[in-house]
Every structure is written in structure tokens, then in C-alpha cells.
C-alpha positions in Angstrom: 0.2 -0.2 -0.4 1.0 3.2 -1.0 -0.1 5.9 1.5 -1.6 9.2 0.4 -0.2 12.0 2.7 -2.2 15.0 1.4 -5.5 15.3 -1.1 -6.9 18.4 -1.9 -9.1 18.9 -5.0 -7.8 21.7 -7.1 -10.0 22.8 -9.8 -13.7 21.0 -10.5 -13.3 17.3 -11.2 -9.1 17.4 -10.2 -7.5 16.7 -7.3 -3.7 16.6 -6.3 -2.5 13.9 -4.5 1.0 13.9 -2.5 2.0 9.9 -2.1 4.2 8.2 0.1 6.7 6.3 -2.7 10.5 6.5 -1.3 12.1 4.6 -4.3 9.8 6.3 -7.0 10.6 10.1 -5.0 14.5 9.0 -5.1 14.9 7.9 -8.8 12.1 10.4 -10.6 13.1 12.9 -12.9 10.5 15.8 -14.6 8.9 13.7 -17.6 8.6 10.5 -16.2 5.1 9.3 -15.0 4.2 6.1 -12.9 1.4 3.5 -13.6 -1.1 3.1 -11.1 -3.9 0.6 -9.3 -6.7 1.5 -6.8 -7.2 -1.7 -6.1 -4.8 -5.2 -6.6 -7.3 -5.9 -9.3 -8.2 -2.9 -10.7 -7.3 -0.9 -13.9 -3.5 0.5 -14.3 -3.9 4.3 -15.0 -0.9 6.4 -15.7 0.2 9.2 -14.7 2.9 11.9 -14.8 4.8 12.8 -11.6 4.2 16.3 -11.3 6.4 17.3 -8.6 8.1 14.7 -5.9 10.1 15.2 -2.8 13.4 12.9 -2.9 13.8 13.7 1.3 10.2 13.1 2.5 9.9 9.9 0.1 6.5 11.4 -1.8 5.3 12.1 -5.3 3.1 14.2 -6.4 0.3 13.4 -8.9 -2.9 15.5 -10.2 -5.7 13.4 -11.2 -8.5 14.7 -13.4 -11.4 12.2 -13.8 -12.7 11.4 -16.8 -13.4 7.5 -16.9 -14.5 5.2 -14.3 -11.3 4.7 -12.7 -9.7 8.0 -12.1 -13.6 9.1 -11.2 -13.2 6.5 -8.2 -9.1 7.5 -7.7 -10.4 11.1 -7.3 -12.7 9.8 -4.3 -9.5 8.9 -2.2 -8.8 11.3 0.4 -5.8 12.1 3.0 -5.0 8.4 4.9 -6.2 6.3 2.0 -3.9 4.7 -0.1 -3.1 3.1 -3.6 -2.6 -0.2 -4.5 0.3 -0.2 -6.0 2.5 2.8 -7.8 5.1 1.6 -10.3 8.0 3.9 -11.9 9.3 5.8 -12.7 8.8 4.8 -16.6 9.9 6.6 -19.4 12.5 9.2 -20.4 12.9 11.8 -18.7 12.4 15.2 -20.3 16.1 16.8 -22.0 17.3 19.6 -20.1 19.7 22.2 -21.5 20.2 25.6 -21.6 18.2 26.3 -24.7 17.9 30.3 -24.4 14.2 31.2 -23.8 11.8 28.5 -23.2 7.9 29.1 -24.1 6.3 26.2 -21.7 2.6 25.7 -22.8 0.0 23.6 -20.5 -3.3 23.4 -21.4 -5.9 22.0 -18.9 -4.6 19.4 -16.3 -1.6 19.4 -18.9 -0.2 21.8 -17.0 0.7 19.3 -14.1 2.6 17.9 -16.5 4.3 21.3 -18.2 5.6 22.4 -14.6 7.9 20.4 -13.4 9.6 20.4 -16.6 8.9 24.1 -16.8 11.3 24.3 -12.6 13.7 21.9 -14.5 14.6 24.5 -17.2 14.5 27.5 -15.3 17.2 25.8 -12.5 18.9 25.1 -15.5 19.6 28.6 -16.5 16.4 29.7 -19.1 14.5 31.9 -19.6 10.9 30.5 -19.1 7.6 31.8 -20.4 4.8 29.8 -19.7 1.6 29.8 -21.6 -1.5 27.7 -19.4 -5.2 27.2 -20.5 -8.3 25.9 -19.3 -12.3 25.9 -20.0 -12.7 28.1 -17.4 -11.0 30.1 -14.4 -11.0 27.2 -12.2 -10.0 24.9 -14.6 -6.6 27.1 -14.6 -4.6 24.9 -12.8 -0.4 25.8 -11.3 -0.6 29.4 -11.7 1.0 29.8 -8.6 3.5 27.4 -8.8 5.0 28.6 -12.0 4.8 32.1 -11.4 7.5 30.7 -9.1 10.0 29.5 -11.9 8.9 31.8 -15.0 9.5 35.2 -15.3 6.3 35.5 -17.0 2.7 33.4 -16.9 -0.3 33.8 -19.4 -3.5 32.1 -18.6 -5.9 31.9 -21.1 -9.5 30.6 -20.5 -12.1 29.4 -23.3 -15.0 31.5 -21.9 -13.0 34.5 -21.2 -13.6 34.4 -17.2 -9.9 35.0 -16.3 -6.9 35.5 -18.0 -6.8 35.9 -22.3 -10.1 35.1 -24.0 -8.8 32.8 -26.2 -6.6 29.8 -26.8 -3.2 29.2 -25.6 -2.0 29.5 -29.7 -3.1 32.8 -29.8 -1.0 33.8 -26.8 1.9 32.0 -28.4 1.4 33.7 -31.7 1.4 37.3 -30.5 4.6 36.5 -28.9 6.2 35.5 -31.9 4.6 38.2 -33.7 6.1 40.9 -31.0 9.4 39.3 -32.0 9.5 37.5 -29.1 13.3 34.9 -29.6 12.2 31.6 -28.9 14.7 29.4 -29.2 12.4 26.2 -27.5 8.7 25.1 -26.8 7.3 22.3 -24.7 3.6 21.9 -25.1 1.3 19.0 -23.3 -2.3 18.8 -23.3 -5.1 17.7 -25.6 -4.3 16.6 -29.0 -5.7 19.5 -30.6 -4.2 22.2 -28.7 -0.8 20.1 -29.2 -1.8 20.0 -33.0 -1.9 23.4 -33.0 1.2 24.6 -31.4 3.0 22.4 -33.4 1.8 23.6 -36.6 2.4 27.0 -35.4 6.0 26.2 -33.9 6.9 24.3 -37.8 6.1 28.0 -39.3 8.7 29.4 -37.2 11.4 26.7 -36.8 11.3 26.5 -33.3 12.1 23.0 -31.9 9.1 21.9 -30.0 8.2 18.8 -27.8 5.3 17.1 -26.8 4.6 15.3 -24.5 1.9 11.9 -25.3 -0.4 10.2 -23.5 -1.8 7.3 -25.9 -3.8 4.7 -24.2 -0.9 2.0 -22.2 -1.7 -0.8 -20.2 2.2 -2.4 -18.9 4.1 0.6 -19.2 7.3 -1.7 -20.5 6.8 -1.5 -24.5 5.5 -5.3 -24.5 1.4 -4.5 -25.0 2.5 -2.1 -27.6 -0.5 0.0 -26.7 0.8 3.1 -26.6 2.9 3.2 -29.9 2.8 6.2 -31.8 4.0 7.1 -35.6 6.8 10.1 -35.1 8.3 10.6 -38.1 6.8 7.4 -40.4 8.1 5.2 -37.7 6.0 3.1 -34.5 7.5 4.2 -31.4 6.0 3.3 -27.6 5.4 6.4 -25.6 5.9 4.2 -22.5 9.8 3.5 -23.3 11.2 5.6 -26.5 8.7 8.5 -24.8 6.6 9.8 -23.7 7.9 13.1 -25.1 8.9 13.5 -29.0 10.0 16.1 -31.8 6.2 17.7 -32.5 6.8 18.4 -36.0 7.0 14.6 -36.7 4.0 13.1 -34.5 1.5 12.0 -36.2 -1.4 13.5 -34.9 -4.1 11.6 -36.7 -3.2 8.6 -35.8 -2.3 9.5 -32.3 -6.3 10.8 -32.3 -7.7 7.7 -33.6 -6.1 5.9 -31.3 -6.9 7.3 -28.2 -10.8 8.2 -29.0 -11.0 4.3 -29.9 -12.4 2.8 -26.4 -13.5 6.3 -25.3 -17.1 5.2 -25.8 -16.7 2.1 -23.5 -15.0 4.1 -20.6 -17.2 7.2 -20.5 -20.0 4.6 -20.1 -19.0 2.8 -16.9 -19.8 3.0 -13.9 -17.4 3.1 -11.2 -17.6 0.0 -9.4 -18.9 0.6 -5.9 -16.5 -1.6 -4.1 -13.9 0.6 -5.0 -12.5 2.8 -2.1 -13.6 5.4 -1.8 -12.8 6.7 1.8 
């Protein structure tokens, strides 16, 4: 059992957990993920590590309730626990001194972007962050990002907070204003990452996206997380999850990710899963 040391809601349907997992915390690097199970016979869910404390032996996971299992996870509270937390898995983010880096986070993808932004800042980069949500309550980690980024630009679909519009609108404005951007890191919904990649391709800016396709074992054996990158099959769990955005086939990624969406959304969380 992996005890939950702190659990709190950060947005509607989004919850932040600090979990005791000493071995994971000891070896974790930004960009990596874990696979968790609520119960011993539960579904395996990949979640990117949003933060970690090596001394305390804890890691932070931010979970959005979408289907049955993530809904069950978000019923957990401080003092509950996960049956399994396996990791860290995947390749760490490639952190170097690039210059000016724009980190773009859409929705809960901001949780993945945050540790990368912090690592980039610590490596001496000038970091700008663009984050988006449907409305004000869905914009997360703005305060955390403000501690590591020179500027944070929040956006909302409905205009209730920050810039009314899309994260790509702000990125386009920065480029139009002559901002010299050396690298972009983007994570969020597939349409958002595709739009960022299309924009930066026009400006010849190297862009990295973090992909989260359907995943089962996290070791490359099941083949469920295969993605098409530069015409070649890659596995997000072992070759990624980060890839060159300009080489990702987003059509294939989107088709694979929605293959079981109707089935997942139609399920109700089993009553026997822990919720207290």
C-alpha cells in the first residue's frame, strides 16, 4: 500500500495527491510517469509525476476524473492509499540551457508542464509559461509556475480569467511581437498540441510534446501506446513520452486515443472500489 499523505481538489474534477513512494521519489526526473492501481485487481492508469520530494519520499500526482478509474481515484482522501505505484517510467525530459523556452500547458496538462518548467529554469533558461482552461476554475498551478517562470499567461475559453482565447493565441502574439523563442514544450489535449506544433513549424522552433496514448503495462510489451513518429512506430512508455512535435502523426494518435472512449465513459465506477 502507498499511503496518501495529502489529497485536495484543485479544480472541478481535478485532484492533487501527495503519495508516499520513497523509491519512486528517489529516482524520479521531470517528464517521467508512474502506473497506479487503486486496488489489487483494478485498472492500470499511467500518470505523469507532477512533483516530488526526495527527502520526504513522496511524489505528487494530479488526476482529472474522466472515466471509471480516475473517478474512483478522485474519491480517495488523505489517509487512504494506492495498491500499486510503479515507476518511475519513461525517458526523462531533456533539460539543457536552450535560452528562452515557452512552456504551454492545456488543462490538466499543466501538471506535466510544471516540473519541466522548473527544471528548465534551474538549468538557466528564461521560461515563459502559457496555461489554459475552460474557465477560471480550470486554470491550475498558476502560482507554482509563477515561482519558476519569468511570466505566466493564463487563458480561458470563456474569457472568465486571463486572456479570452486559446493558448496558441498567446504564443502567436509573442512570436508576432518578435519574441526570440529557442524552444517550446507543450502538453495538453491532442488538438492543442497539434495547433502548437503547426504554429512553431512555421517559425522553425524546435517543439517537444508529451504524449499520453492508451497504455497498459508501461514496459513496451503490450504495444498499446504505439505512436507514429517520423513514419516509424514508437512506444510512448519506453521511447517517450516526449517526442519531436513536428514528427508526430497526430491523426494516428487521435484515432487510437478515442478507440475506447465510448466504452470508458459509459462505465460506472464499481461500488467496491475504495472511496474513503
